[in-house]
C-alpha positions in Angstrom: 13.2 16.1 30.2 15.3 18.6 31.2 18.5 19.7 29.1 21.5 20.3 31.2 24.7 22.2 29.5 27.4 22.6 31.9 30.5 24.8 31.2 33.6 23.2 30.1 35.4 24.3 33.4 33.0 22.3 35.5 34.7 19.5 34.4 38.1 20.7 34.2 39.1 18.7 37.4 38.3 15.5 35.5 40.8 16.3 32.6 43.8 14.4 34.3 41.9 11.0 34.8 40.8 11.1 31.2 44.2 11.7 30.2 45.6 8.8 32.6 42.9 6.3 31.2 43.5 7.1 27.5 47.2 6.3 28.4 46.0 3.1 30.0 43.8 2.3 27.1 46.5 2.8 24.8 48.9 0.2 26.8 46.0 -2.3 26.8 45.9 -2.1 23.0 46.5 -5.5 21.4 47.5 -6.3 17.7 44.0 -8.1 17.1 42.5 -4.7 18.2 44.7 -2.7 15.9 44.3 -5.5 13.0 40.3 -4.9 13.6 40.4 -1.0 13.4 42.3 -1.3 10.2 39.8 -3.5 8.5 36.8 -1.3 9.7 38.7 1.6 8.1 39.7 -0.1 5.0 35.6 -1.3 4.8 34.5 2.3 5.5 36.9 3.7 3.0 35.3 1.5 0.2 31.8 1.9 1.4 32.3 5.6 0.8 33.2 5.2 -3.0 30.8 5.7 -5.6 29.5 2.7 -7.5 31.5 3.8 -10.6 34.5 4.2 -8.7 34.0 0.4 -7.4 33.3 -0.8 -10.7 36.5 0.7 -11.8 38.4 -1.2 -9.4 36.4 -4.5 -10.3 34.2 -4.4 -7.2 30.6 -4.6 -6.4 29.3 -3.4 -2.9 28.7 -7.0 -2.3 32.0 -7.6 -2.5 34.0 -5.0 -0.5 34.0 -7.2 3.1 35.5 -10.4 1.4 37.7 -8.1 -0.5 39.1 -6.3 2.4 39.3 -9.8 4.4 40.9 -11.2 1.4 43.9 -8.3 0.8 44.3 -7.7 4.5 46.9 -10.3 5.8 48.7 -10.5 9.1 52.2 -8.3 8.8 50.7 -6.8 5.8 48.5 -3.9 7.5 50.2 -1.1 5.4 50.1 -2.8 2.2 47.1 -4.1 0.3 
């Protein structure tokens, strides 16, 4: 298999199309998608903690997902 490393100038003409696609994607963002990203980020944050840190919070690794779903309510994305 060949490896091809193109300079960035080759793809520079595509930059406006990428920006337009990004803007359209932001317009199509739904509350469900935003909530899903929030939940995924919170789960990742808890999973990055050590077992000792989780224990101080009264959590175990197998209880992270239920805890996040229990504490992430509609309209309370900034809290919890």
